[in-house]
C-alpha positions in Angstrom: -18.1 -11.3 -18.3 -17.5 -8.3 -20.4 -14.6 -6.1 -19.4 -16.6 -2.9 -20.0 -18.5 -1.7 -16.9 -21.1 0.0 -19.1 -22.3 -3.4 -20.4 -23.6 -4.2 -16.9 -24.7 -0.7 -15.8 -28.2 0.5 -15.3 -27.0 4.1 -14.8 -24.8 5.6 -17.5 -23.2 9.0 -17.9 -20.8 11.0 -20.0 -17.8 12.7 -18.4 -17.9 16.4 -18.6 -14.2 17.1 -18.0 -10.9 15.8 -19.5 -8.1 14.3 -17.5 -4.5 15.4 -17.7 -1.5 13.0 -18.2 2.0 13.7 -17.0 5.3 12.1 -16.3 7.0 14.4 -13.8 4.2 15.5 -11.5 0.5 16.3 -11.1 -1.6 18.7 -9.1 -5.3 18.5 -8.9 -7.4 21.0 -6.9 -10.8 22.6 -7.1 -9.6 25.9 -8.7 -7.3 26.3 -11.7 -5.2 29.0 -10.1 -4.5 26.8 -7.1 -3.5 23.9 -9.3 -1.3 26.3 -11.2 0.4 27.4 -8.0 1.3 23.8 -7.1 2.4 23.0 -10.7 4.7 26.1 -10.5 6.5 24.5 -7.5 6.9 21.2 -9.4 8.3 23.0 -12.4 10.8 24.9 -10.2 12.1 21.6 -8.9 10.0 21.2 -5.8 8.4 18.0 -4.6 4.7 17.1 -4.0 4.8 18.5 -0.5 6.0 21.9 -1.8 3.2 21.8 -4.5 0.5 20.8 -1.9 1.3 23.7 0.5 1.5 26.2 -2.4 -1.9 24.9 -3.6 -3.5 25.1 -0.1 -2.4 28.7 0.5 -3.7 29.7 -2.9 -7.0 28.0 -2.2 -7.4 30.2 0.9 -7.5 33.1 -1.6 -9.4 31.7 -4.6 -11.7 29.3 -2.6 -12.3 31.6 0.4 -15.7 30.0 1.0 -14.1 26.6 1.6 -10.7 26.8 3.2 -8.7 29.3 5.3 -5.8 29.7 7.7 -8.3 29.9 10.6 -9.5 26.4 9.7 -8.5 22.8 10.0 -7.8 19.7 8.0 -6.2 16.3 7.5 -3.3 15.5 5.2 -2.4 12.0 3.9 1.3 12.0 3.0 3.0 9.1 1.3 6.8 9.6 0.9 9.0 8.2 -1.8 10.2 5.5 0.7 6.7 4.1 0.8 5.8 5.3 4.3 2.4 6.7 5.0 1.3 9.2 7.7 -1.6 11.5 8.5 -0.9 15.0 9.7 -3.9 16.0 11.9 -4.4 19.7 11.8 -8.0 19.6 12.9 -9.5 22.4 15.0 -10.1 22.0 18.7 -12.7 23.2 21.2 -11.5 26.4 23.0 -10.7 26.0 26.7 -13.5 28.3 27.8 -16.2 26.0 26.3 -18.0 23.4 28.3 -20.4 20.6 27.3 -23.4 22.8 28.1 -22.1 26.1 26.7 -24.7 26.1 23.9 -28.4 25.2 24.1 -29.7 22.7 21.6 -32.7 23.8 19.6 -35.8 22.2 21.1 -36.9 19.2 19.1 -33.7 18.6 17.2 -33.0 15.1 15.9 -30.1 13.2 17.5 -27.9 13.9 14.4 -28.7 17.7 14.2 -26.5 19.9 16.3 -28.2 23.3 15.8 -28.3 25.6 18.8 -30.5 28.4 20.0 -29.5 31.6 18.3 -27.3 29.6 15.9 -24.4 30.5 18.1 -22.4 27.4 17.1 -23.1 28.0 13.4 -22.6 31.8 12.7 -20.5 34.4 14.2 -17.6 34.5 16.7 -19.0 31.8 19.1 -18.9 29.3 16.2 -15.1 29.5 15.7 -12.9 26.7 17.0 -9.2 26.9 17.6 -7.5 26.8 14.1 -5.0 24.1 13.2 -4.5 24.4 9.4 -1.8 27.1 9.3 0.4 25.3 11.9 0.0 22.0 10.1 0.9 23.4 6.7 4.0 25.2 7.9 5.2 22.2 9.9 4.6 19.8 7.0 6.6 22.0 4.6 9.5 22.1 7.0 9.5 18.4 7.6 8.9 17.0 4.1 9.2 19.9 1.6 12.3 21.3 -0.1 11.3 24.9 -0.7 11.0 27.9 1.6 7.6 29.1 3.0 8.2 32.4 1.3 8.5 30.7 -2.1 5.5 28.5 -1.8 3.3 31.4 -0.6 4.1 33.8 -3.5 1.2 32.7 -5.8 -1.3 33.1 -2.9 0.0 36.6 -2.0 -0.1 37.6 -5.7 -3.7 36.5 -6.2 -4.9 38.1 -3.0 -3.2 41.5 -3.8 -4.0 41.7 -7.5 -7.3 39.9 -7.5 -8.8 37.2 -9.6 -12.1 36.7 -11.5 -15.2 35.4 -9.8 -16.2 32.1 -11.2 -19.9 31.0 -11.6 -19.3 28.6 -8.7 -18.0 31.3 -6.3 -20.9 33.6 -7.4 -23.4 30.9 -6.5 -21.7 30.3 -3.1 -21.8 34.0 -2.3 -25.5 34.2 -3.3 -26.3 31.2 -1.1 -24.6 32.7 1.9 -25.5 36.4 1.3 -28.3 36.7 4.0 -25.9 35.9 6.8 -22.9 37.6 5.3 -24.8 40.9 5.1 -24.8 41.0 8.9 -21.0 41.4 9.0 -19.7 44.5 7.3 -16.1 43.4 6.7 -17.0 40.2 4.8 -19.9 42.0 2.9 -17.5 44.7 1.8 -15.5 42.1 -0.2 -18.1 39.7 -1.5 -21.3 41.8 -1.5 -20.2 45.2 -2.8 -23.2 47.6 -3.0 -25.1 44.8 -1.2 -25.0 42.6 -4.3 -23.1 39.3 -4.7 -20.0 39.6 -6.8 -20.9 38.9 -10.4 -19.2 36.3 -12.6 -16.0 37.9 -14.0 -15.8 40.6 -11.3 -12.5 40.7 -9.5 -12.0 39.6 -5.9 -9.3 41.7 -4.3 -8.2 40.9 -0.7 -5.6 43.5 0.1 -5.7 43.0 3.8 -5.4 39.3 3.5 -2.4 39.7 1.1 -0.6 41.6 3.9 -1.4 38.8 6.4 0.0 36.2 4.0 3.1 38.3 3.4 3.7 38.5 7.2 3.2 34.7 7.5 5.7 34.2 4.7 8.3 36.1 6.7 7.6 34.8 10.2 5.9 31.4 9.7 3.1 30.0 11.9 4.4 31.7 15.0 2.9 34.9 13.6 -0.5 33.5 14.5 0.1 31.0 17.3 2.6 33.2 19.3 2.7 36.6 17.6 0.8 39.7 16.5 -1.7 37.9 14.1 -2.8 35.8 17.1 -3.3 39.0 19.1 -5.6 40.4 16.4 -7.6 37.2 16.4 -7.9 37.0 20.3 -8.7 40.7 20.6 -11.5 40.2 18.1 -12.8 37.2 19.9 -12.8 38.9 23.3 -14.6 42.0 22.0 -17.3 40.0 20.1 -18.1 37.2 22.5 -16.0 34.4 20.9 -14.2 31.8 22.9 -10.6 31.6 21.5 -7.9 32.9 23.9 -4.2 33.2 23.6 -3.5 30.0 25.5 -5.7 28.1 23.0 -3.3 29.2 20.3 0.0 28.7 22.2 -1.1 25.2 23.4 -2.4 24.0 20.0 -0.4 21.0 18.6 -0.7 19.0 15.4 -0.7 15.2 15.7 0.9 12.6 13.4 -1.2 9.5 13.1 -0.9 6.2 11.3 -3.5 5.2 8.7 -6.3 2.7 8.9 -5.7 -0.1 6.5 -8.4 -2.0 4.6 -7.8 -5.2 2.6 -10.4 -5.3 -0.2 -10.3 -7.9 -2.9 -6.5 -7.9 -2.8 -6.1 -4.2 -2.7 -4.8 -2.2 0.3 -6.8 1.0 1.0 -5.3 3.5 3.4 -7.5 6.1 5.1 -7.5 8.5 8.1 -7.8 7.2 11.7 -9.8 8.7 14.5 -10.8 11.4 15.2 -11.7 11.1 11.5 -14.6 8.7 11.1 -13.8 8.0 7.5 -11.0 5.5 7.5 -12.8 3.3 10.0 -16.2 3.3 8.3 -14.8 3.1 4.7 -13.0 -0.1 5.9 -16.2 -1.3 7.6 -18.3 -0.8 4.4 -15.8 -2.3 2.1 -15.6 -5.4 4.4 -19.3 -5.8 4.2 -19.5 -5.2 0.4 -16.7 -7.7 -0.2 -19.3 -10.5 0.3 -21.2 -9.4 -2.8 -20.2 -9.6 -6.4 -20.6 -5.9 -7.0 -19.0 -6.1 -10.5 -21.6 -8.5 -11.7 -24.5 -6.6 -10.1 -23.4 -3.6 -12.2 -23.0 0.1 -11.7 -26.0 2.1 -10.8 -28.4 -0.9 -10.7 -31.1 -1.0 -8.0 -29.4 -4.1 -6.5 -26.0 -2.3 -6.2 -27.5 0.9 -4.9 -29.6 -1.1 -2.3 -26.4 -2.7 -0.9 -24.6 0.7 -0.9 -27.6 2.2 1.0 -27.7 -0.5 3.6 -23.9 -0.4 4.4 -24.2 3.4 4.6 -27.0 3.2 7.2 -25.0 0.6 9.1 -21.9 2.8 9.1 -23.7 5.9 10.2 -25.5 4.1 13.0 -22.1 3.0 14.3 -20.6 6.4 13.7 -23.2 8.1 15.8 -22.6 5.6 18.7 -18.8 5.5 18.8 -16.9 8.1 16.8 -14.8 11.0 18.1 -11.4 12.2 19.4 -9.6 9.1 20.7 -8.2 11.2 23.6 -11.8 11.6 24.8 -13.8 8.7 23.3 -13.0 5.0 23.2 -13.5 4.3 19.5 -13.8 0.5 18.9 -11.6 0.5 15.9 -10.6 -3.2 15.9 -14.2 -4.4 16.0 -15.5 -1.9 13.5 -12.8 -2.8 11.0 -12.8 -6.6 11.5 -14.0 -9.1 8.9 -15.9 -10.9 11.6 -18.0 -7.8 12.4 -18.6 -7.2 8.7 -19.9 -10.8 8.3 -22.2 -10.3 11.3 -23.7 -7.1 9.8 -23.8 -8.7 6.3 -25.9 -11.6 7.5 -28.6 -9.2 8.7 -28.9 -7.4 5.3 -32.1 -8.3 3.4 -31.2 -8.3 -0.3 -34.7 -7.2 -1.3 -35.8 -4.9 1.4 -34.5 -1.6 3.0 -34.1 -1.7 6.8 -33.6 0.6 9.7 -30.4 0.0 11.6 -29.2 0.5 15.1 -25.6 0.6 16.3 -23.8 -2.6 16.7 -21.0 -1.1 18.8 -20.7 1.2 21.8 -17.9 3.4 23.1 -15.1 1.7 24.8 -15.0 3.1 28.3 -12.0 4.8 29.4 -19.7 20.5 5.2 -18.2 22.5 2.7 -14.6 21.7 2.3 -11.9 21.5 -0.3 -9.5 18.7 -1.4 -6.4 18.6 -3.4 -4.0 15.9 -4.6 -0.4 16.2 -5.6 2.3 13.8 -6.7 5.8 14.0 -8.0 8.0 11.7 -10.1 9.9 10.5 -7.0 6.9 8.9 -5.5 5.9 11.5 -3.0 2.1 12.0 -2.8 -0.1 14.3 -0.8 -3.9 13.9 -0.6 -5.3 16.5 1.8 -8.8 17.8 2.7 -9.1 21.2 4.4 -12.0 23.2 5.5 -13.6 26.1 7.4 -16.6 23.8 7.7 -19.7 25.5 6.1 -19.7 27.8 3.2 -17.8 30.9 4.3 -17.4 29.3 7.7 -18.7 31.5 10.5 -19.9 34.1 7.8 -17.6 36.8 9.3 -14.2 38.2 8.4 -11.6 39.0 11.0 -10.6 42.7 10.7 -6.9 43.1 10.6 -6.4 39.6 9.2 -8.7 39.8 6.2 -9.6 36.1 6.5 -12.8 34.1 7.1 -12.7 31.8 10.1 -14.2 28.4 10.6 -17.5 27.5 12.2 -16.3 24.1 13.4 -18.2 24.3 16.7 -21.3 23.3 14.7 -19.8 19.7 14.3 -20.0 19.1 18.1 -23.2 17.9 19.8 -24.4 20.7 22.1 -26.0 18.1 24.4 -23.8 16.6 27.1 -23.2 12.9 27.5 -22.7 11.9 23.8 -19.7 10.7 21.8 -19.5 14.1 20.0 -20.3 16.3 23.0 -18.2 19.3 23.7 -15.1 19.2 25.9 -12.2 21.7 26.1 -9.4 20.7 23.8 -11.4 18.1 22.0 -10.6 17.7 18.3 -13.2 17.8 15.6 -14.6 14.5 14.3 -14.6 14.6 10.5 -15.7 12.7 7.4 -12.6 13.9 5.5 -11.3 11.0 3.3 -7.9 11.6 1.7 -7.5 8.0 0.5 -4.6 6.2 -1.2 -5.0 2.7 -2.8 -2.2 0.2 -3.4 -2.1 -3.0 -5.4 0.7 -5.5 -4.6 2.4 -2.7 -2.6 2.4 -0.4 -5.6 0.8 3.0 -5.6 -2.4 3.0 -7.8 -4.8 5.8 -6.8 -5.0 8.9 -4.5 -8.3 10.7 -4.1 -10.5 12.8 -2.0 -13.3 15.4 -2.0 -15.3 17.9 0.1 -18.9 17.5 1.2 -19.4 17.1 5.0 -21.0 13.8 6.0 -21.3 12.8 2.4 -17.5 12.7 1.9 -16.5 9.2 3.1 -19.5 7.5 1.4 -18.6 9.2 -1.9 -14.9 8.3 -1.5 -15.9 4.7 -0.9 -18.1 4.7 -4.0 -15.2 6.0 -6.1 -13.0 3.2 -4.8 -15.8 0.7 -5.8 -15.9 2.4 -9.2 -12.2 1.9 -9.7 -11.8 -1.6 -8.2 -15.1 -3.4 -8.9 -16.4 -1.6 -12.0 -13.0 -1.0 -13.6 -13.8 2.7 -14.4 -11.1 5.1 -15.6 -10.1 7.6 -13.0 -12.0 10.4 -14.8 -15.2 8.2 -14.8 -14.7 7.2 -11.2 -14.7 10.8 -9.9 -17.6 12.0 -12.2 -19.9 8.9 -11.7 -23.3 9.5 -10.1 -23.4 9.1 -6.4 -25.9 8.1 -3.7 -26.1 8.8 0.0 -28.2 8.1 3.1 -27.7 8.0 6.8 -31.0 6.3 7.5 -33.6 8.8 6.3 -34.0 9.6 2.6 -31.8 7.9 0.0 -30.3 10.7 -2.0 -29.5 9.9 -5.6 -28.1 12.1 -8.3 -30.2 13.0 -11.3 -28.4 10.6 -13.6 -29.9 7.6 -11.8 -32.8 6.8 -14.1 -36.5 6.6 -13.2 -36.6 2.8 -13.6 -33.9 2.3 -11.0 -35.5 4.8 -8.6 -38.8 2.9 -8.9 -37.1 -0.4 -8.0 -35.5 1.2 -5.0 -38.8 2.6 -3.9 -40.3 -0.8 -4.2 -37.6 -2.1 -1.8 -38.7 0.4 0.7 -36.2 3.2 0.1 -37.4 6.8 0.3 -35.7 8.1 -2.8 -34.8 11.8 -3.1 -33.3 13.1 -6.4 -30.5 15.6 -5.8 -28.4 17.8 -8.2 -25.3 16.7 -6.4 -24.2 14.4 -3.6 -21.0 15.9 -2.0 -18.6 18.1 -3.8 -15.8 18.2 -6.4 -13.7 15.0 -6.2 -10.2 15.0 -7.6 -7.8 12.1 -8.0 -4.6 10.9 -9.5 -4.0 7.4 -11.0 -0.5 6.0 -11.2 0.4 3.8 -14.2 3.0 1.1 -14.5 5.1 3.2 -16.9 5.5 6.0 -14.3 2.9 8.3 -15.9 0.1 9.9 -13.9 -3.4 10.8 -14.8 -5.1 13.6 -12.9 -8.9 14.0 -12.9 -11.4 16.4 -11.4 -15.1 16.2 -11.6 -17.9 18.5 -12.7 -19.2 19.4 -9.2 -16.6 22.2 -8.7 -14.0 24.2 -10.5 -11.6 21.3 -10.4 -8.5 21.4 -12.7 -5.7 18.9 -13.1 -2.3 20.2 -14.2 0.5 17.9 -15.1 4.2 18.5 -15.6 5.9 16.5 -18.4 8.9 17.0 -20.6 12.0 18.0 -18.7 15.4 19.7 -18.9 17.8 19.4 -21.8 20.6 16.8 -21.6 24.0 18.1 -20.7 25.9 19.4 -23.7 22.9 19.9 -25.9 22.5 23.5 -27.1 21.6 25.3 -30.3 24.4 26.6 -32.5 24.6 28.8 -35.6 27.1 28.2 -38.3 
């Protein structure tokens, strides 16, 4: 068999971006200024955790439609000693909310959580208790080497001085403009003169710069125990939102252990519940392990058919038994077992698309951002953070200058289901900050934004790397597919001939400009170098640190 995946492919593509190679550290995020902030920490002697936190704070400024301090997320941290942990900073349901607080829109499908008046989608009632700020500050204290004030300086600078609107940000503002116009504070920044900011125009967030400066001095207590929290709670009480002071003071992050998948001799580590991703990526890989994906070829009808079937299986099981393990009995052992994968694999028809129902039940008892950072010592951070939809709740909190999440839209407004509302319940997510090992050695770290399309896309990137032997740049840019049982979405690069074969198998094929968002990744080579890659679907930029300090006693002399 040829060693070049292109010789067996039915779908081909050309990479639109270039990777970066480094020896001392790498930061990849979905905005060049954010990647630069992280690289600045590495250049100053900081580690990957310092770089990650600097990057995240800067992303709240330069990717305000994706991430914020009134948001939530999941961080996968691998330390130089080889240990792995997930820091769960996901948002939670406010204590005032009950399982029937919202009214589901009549006629909504089981997987659609829209409510009457869009109360869980837009405005103050859509905002869940934030976890991101607390998680970032705690993570920096535990694993970083630099002060909060130092890592926050780039974010404060860009908020105060402003930065240029990119075409991507302009498109996001335009897409969200109708709802944003209803809120004067957010419209004042992003829709001056009632018009979306044009490409190249400066985004200045003076009020948010003051908020960041206060956090830099006082840490997360400024929000969870102090005056910034008072501002948030006062706004919520005045405007009908649910967050109260006790929600903030009682919020806690959770450290969790990864879900481990064994796939063709590789170890894949992903997030555990309440994230659905680690469980279902493991489930899908276990099923696919029974097929010779490499021989079938990338982007062929046969490969895409198997991908579609395992996606439908995973989503049927996700709907039945995913959620916060403190509230829902998630059958992790069964879902991730090789025996269950074999059971599901036997039912797959290699020539025909099928509808799938759940094979498990509960045990009794969106628009996002991702960044990846690594240093030469072996510390790695892959973290996905979000305020859920574009510009979250489509409002801006006066006095804070920041856009809050609309995480309440991820809960089922109908009582009696795995994802139904309950006070204190953590958001279930598809976030997939993944790390892959071979023979115990670090090989890849990756992740991306994209709501329910995240974990299927991360799984496909792993298949691209392991089965097809793609480079890391090819793996993040490769065309993707997605389905949860309705239409089979394929990106435009999948050719007509392949689409026709899929349709003949019974798939309802829908061509999409993109499936999920901008993936970024780092590959780790045997010689210690790192390759950072970001894809064409966002403003992703890898920045590597190489070179180093002069040797002792080496200096320039004249005469």
